[in-house]
Every structure is written in C-alpha cells, then in structure tokens.
C-alpha positions in Angstrom: 23.8 14.8 -2.8 25.9 12.4 -1.0 29.6 11.4 -1.1 28.4 8.2 -2.4 27.9 9.8 -5.8 31.1 11.7 -6.5 32.1 12.6 -10.0 35.1 10.1 -9.9 33.0 7.0 -9.2 30.8 5.0 -11.6 27.2 4.5 -10.7 24.1 3.3 -12.5 20.6 4.7 -12.6 19.1 1.9 -10.3 21.5 2.7 -7.6 20.7 6.4 -7.8 17.0 6.0 -8.0 17.1 3.5 -4.9 19.0 6.1 -3.0 16.7 9.0 -4.0 13.6 7.0 -3.1 14.9 6.2 0.2 15.7 9.8 1.1 12.3 10.8 0.0 10.8 8.0 2.2 12.8 9.0 5.2 11.9 12.7 5.0 8.2 11.9 4.6 7.7 9.1 7.1 7.1 9.9 10.9 10.0 8.7 13.2 9.4 5.1 14.0 8.7 4.1 17.7 11.7 2.7 19.5 10.2 -0.5 20.3 7.9 -2.3 17.8 5.0 -4.4 19.1 5.1 -7.9 18.5 2.7 -9.0 15.6 0.4 -12.0 15.9 -0.4 -12.2 12.1 0.5 -10.8 8.6 -2.7 -8.5 8.6 -1.7 -6.8 11.9 1.9 -6.3 10.8 0.8 -4.8 7.5 -1.7 -2.4 9.3 1.2 -1.3 11.6 3.5 -0.8 8.4 0.8 1.4 6.8 0.2 3.3 9.8 3.9 4.2 10.4 4.8 4.6 6.6 2.7 7.2 4.9 5.2 8.5 2.3 4.2 8.7 -1.4 7.2 6.2 -2.0 5.3 3.5 0.4 1.9 4.1 -1.2 3.3 3.6 -4.6 6.0 0.7 -4.1 5.3 -0.9 -0.7 3.8 -4.3 -0.5 3.6 -7.5 1.4 5.0 -10.7 0.0 3.4 -14.1 0.6 5.4 -17.2 0.2 3.6 -20.5 -0.1 5.5 -24.0 0.2 3.6 -27.2 -0.5 5.3 -30.4 0.4 5.0 -32.9 -2.6 5.0 -36.0 -0.3 2.5 -35.0 2.5 0.9 -32.0 0.7 1.4 -29.8 3.9 1.2 -26.2 3.0 3.2 -23.4 4.8 2.5 -19.8 4.3 4.8 -16.9 5.5 4.6 -13.2 5.0 
C-alpha cells in the first residue's frame, strides 16, 4: 500500500476505500490532456468528463451536481452545475 496506511497509525474504512478507489480510477483512466478546453455549458463539460474518465469507479460513482438558488424576493432562479 502506501506510507499513509502504516501499522502505527489509526485509519478508518472510509479513508481506506477513498484511497483505494482513487488508485483504481487513476490506473484505469487515460492520461488527461495538459490543457482542458473551455466548456460552454454543463452538457459539454459532462460529455468531456465521460470521454476522459472511463474507469469502473467513474461509471459507478461519478455524477454531476446541479445547484438551484431561487430568490424569495424577485423569484430569480440561478442554476450552476
């Protein structure tokens, strides 16, 4: 494993599984491009992510979050991804 998980230190399962999944993900995904293109919208960004992250970890656990904020005064709605 890694020096991070030596016998003389205390760790929990969550920390271990996150480390393990990161390692699997890094091994299976292709090397990313040095310069990422500028994305115009969330669909374009998600498509780029899916094309460059093909590991089983990404297929099972990756997703895109959407944050909706609505002003109670003017009822303006803002979406971010």
